[in-house]
Structures are given as C-alpha cells and as structure tokens.
C-alpha positions in Angstrom: 0.0 -0.1 0.3 2.8 2.1 1.0 4.5 1.7 -2.2 1.2 2.1 -4.2 1.0 5.5 -2.4 4.5 6.6 -3.4 3.8 5.8 -7.1 0.5 7.5 -7.1 2.3 10.9 -5.6 5.4 10.1 -8.5 2.6 9.6 -11.4 0.5 13.0 -10.0 4.0 14.8 -9.8 4.6 14.0 -13.2 1.3 14.6 -14.7 1.5 18.4 -13.1 5.0 18.9 -14.4 3.8 17.7 -17.9 0.7 20.0 -17.5 2.6 22.8 -16.5 5.5 22.4 -19.0 2.5 22.4 -21.9 0.8 25.3 -20.4 4.1 27.1 -20.6 4.5 25.9 -24.0 1.2 27.0 -25.1 1.7 30.7 -23.5 5.3 30.9 -25.1 3.6 30.0 -28.4 0.7 32.5 -27.9 3.4 35.2 -27.2 5.0 34.4 -30.6 2.2 34.6 -32.4 1.2 37.9 -31.2 4.5 39.2 -31.7 4.3 37.6 -35.3 0.8 39.1 -35.9 2.0 42.7 -34.6 5.2 42.4 -37.0 3.1 41.7 -39.6 1.0 44.2 -39.2 3.4 46.9 -38.9 5.1 45.4 -42.2 1.4 45.8 -43.6 1.3 49.3 -42.7 4.7 49.8 -44.2 3.7 48.6 -47.4 0.2 50.3 -47.5 2.5 53.6 -46.7 4.6 52.9 -49.6 1.9 51.9 -52.1 -0.2 55.3 -51.5 3.3 57.2 -52.2 3.8 55.5 -55.6 0.0 56.3 -56.6 0.7 59.8 -55.8 4.1 59.4 -57.7 2.2 58.1 -60.3 -0.9 60.9 -60.3 2.0 63.4 -60.7 3.5 61.7 -63.4 0.2 61.6 -65.2 -0.5 65.3 -64.4 2.6 66.2 -66.2 2.0 64.1 -69.3 -1.3 65.7 -69.4 0.0 69.0 -68.9 2.7 68.3 -71.6 0.2 66.8 -74.2 -2.1 70.1 -73.7 0.8 72.4 -74.0 1.9 70.5 -77.5 -1.3 70.8 -78.8 -1.4 74.6 -77.7 1.9 74.7 -79.9 0.3 72.8 -82.8 -2.8 75.1 -82.8 -0.5 78.1 -82.5 1.3 77.0 -85.3 -1.7 76.2 -87.4 -2.8 79.8 -86.9 0.1 81.0 -88.0 0.7 79.0 -91.0 -3.2 80.0 -92.0 -2.5 83.8 -91.2 0.5 83.7 -93.8 -1.6 82.2 -96.5 
C-alpha cells in the first residue's frame, strides 16, 4: 500500500509537471504568434504607405504628361494659326 501511494504521488507529480510545461509552451507560442501578428501588421502598414506614395507619384506623372500633351496641342494650334494667317 505504501508503494502504491509513492507511485501515485510520483505519477501525480509527473502529470502536473507535464501539464505545467505544456501550459508554458502554449503561452510561449501564443506570445510568439501575437508578436508575429504585430510584426506583420507593421509591415503591412509600411507597404500600404509605400503604395500610397507610389500612387501619388504616378498621379503626378500623369498630370505632367497631360500638361505636356496640352502644351503640345496649344503649340500645334498656334503654328496652324500662324500658317493659315500667312496664306
């Protein structure tokens, strides 16, 4: 009977230690996942800022191209008017 109690005590001690170790492992994984999630959120925010900047640059380029086309159109019109006035 005494051996049974000792074995039971050893079994319970082992079970609790494994349970505590598992709990620590789960908490560590949870912390790792939360850290990973925060890191990915920061990276997503940086990518979004970069894409917004690129969109602004593209918009400015489109405006520049549009203004250049308008200027060329006006130059062509003025040349056409000069040619027709000379005739």
